[in-house]
N, C-alpha and C positions, 0 to 999 in steps of 0.2 A: 234740681229745679222741679217744682211742682207744676203739673200741666194746667191747673186751674188758677194759678197765681197770675196777677197782672204784673206788668213791669214795675209799677209803683210799689206793689207788695213785695216783690222780689228785692227791689232796691232797699226798701226799709228793713227787710229781714237780714240782708247781707250786712248792712250798716250796724244793726243791733247786735248781730252775732259777733262781728269783728270788734265792736266797742267793748262787749263783755270779755272777749278774749284778751284784750289788752290789759285788763285788770285795773284800768284807770277810771272807768266810768261805771258807777252803780246806776243802771238805767231804771231801777225800781224806786229811786229817790229823785226828787226834784233837783237836788244839787248835782247829781250825776248827769242828768239830761242837760242842765244848764251849763255844766263844764264842757260837755261835748259840743253844745251849740257855740259856746265861745271859741273853742279850739277850731271849729270849722268856719267861724265867721258868720254864722246864721243866727237869726232870732230864735228865742226859745219856742215860740209858737210854731215857726217853720220846722224846727227840729222835731217837735212833737208830731206834726203831720207826717214827716218823713218816716219816723220810727213806727208810726201806726200804719204805714203803707198807703197813706191818703194822697201824698204828693211827692214829686221829685223836685229837688231844688234847681234853681237856675244853673245851667252848665258851668258858669264861672265858679261855682262852689264845689264842683266835683273833686278837683284836686285837693283843696284844703280839707274836705271831708274825708277823702280816702287817706290822706296823710294823718289825720287825727286818729284814725282807727287802724293805722298800720297796714292798709291795703294798697296793693299796686293799682293805680288808676285804671290800667288796661283790664286787669282782672275784674275789677268792680263793674266797669261798663259792659264787658262781655257777659259776665255771669248774670247781671241784671237784665240783659237783653236790650240794652240801649244801642250798642253797636255790635256788628258782627266781627268775628276774629279776622276775617279778610280785610275789613276796613282799616285795620291797624297797620297793615303793610302798605301804606300809601306813599306815593312819590312826594317829594318835597313840594310844599304848597307854593313855592316860588319858582319851581321848574317850569320852563316854557312848555306849552302843550302842543305847539305846532299847528294850531287851528287857524284856518283862513289864510289870507295873503301875508300876514305877519304873525309871528309867534306871540301868543299872549300867555300870561302866567295864570295859574289856577286862581290866585287871589283876584286878578282882574276879571276873570270869568265869573267867579262867585259874586263879586261886587256887582257886576252887570246884571246878574240874575237875582240880586236881592238876597243872597244867602250870607247872613252875617254872624250867626252863632258858631262857636267853635265846633260843636257836634255836627251841625249842618255842613260846615266846610269840610270836616273829615269824611262825612258820608259822600259829599260831592266829589272829593278827591279820589275816594275809593271807587266810585262809579266810573270816573274818567279812566283810572288805571285799568279797571276790568275791561272797559271798552277797547282801550289801546292794546291790551293783551289779546283780546279776541280778534282785533283787526290784524295784528302781527301773525297770529296763527292762521287766519284765513289767507293772508298773503303767502305764507309758506306753503299752504295746501294748493294754492293756485300757481306755484312756481315763483313766488315773490323772492325767494332766496334769503339773503342775509338779513332782511328786515325782520324775519321771525326770530332771529338769534340775538337781536339787539338787547 
């Protein structure tokens, strides 16, 4: 990863490199770029902006784009700097959080907070999990006992 690269530039570089590695897309030709755009479900103009490092597609296109260039979606998102490696080890988004007088799911909390994108929800879930781990560790240090080992 180059320190002066933006997330958009890294994302575009990773996609271009992986596309070339597949041998299926000649990115030096219009036809190759068009084929990659079709495979990912993007418009040709959007694909051009992605490959030039000018933009990142809507998160709903991350998986089809990664699949089109034979990249693991997790590797793409982490290497591009869109998500941290820690955020990928999140609890189930439907698991109850135990917040308040009744347990609510992470989906309910995200909805209530207006977090609707898949990436936003993953980041939210990762933050909640990190806070829960911190709380369990604090309880253990304070003599909380078994709660830290859950």
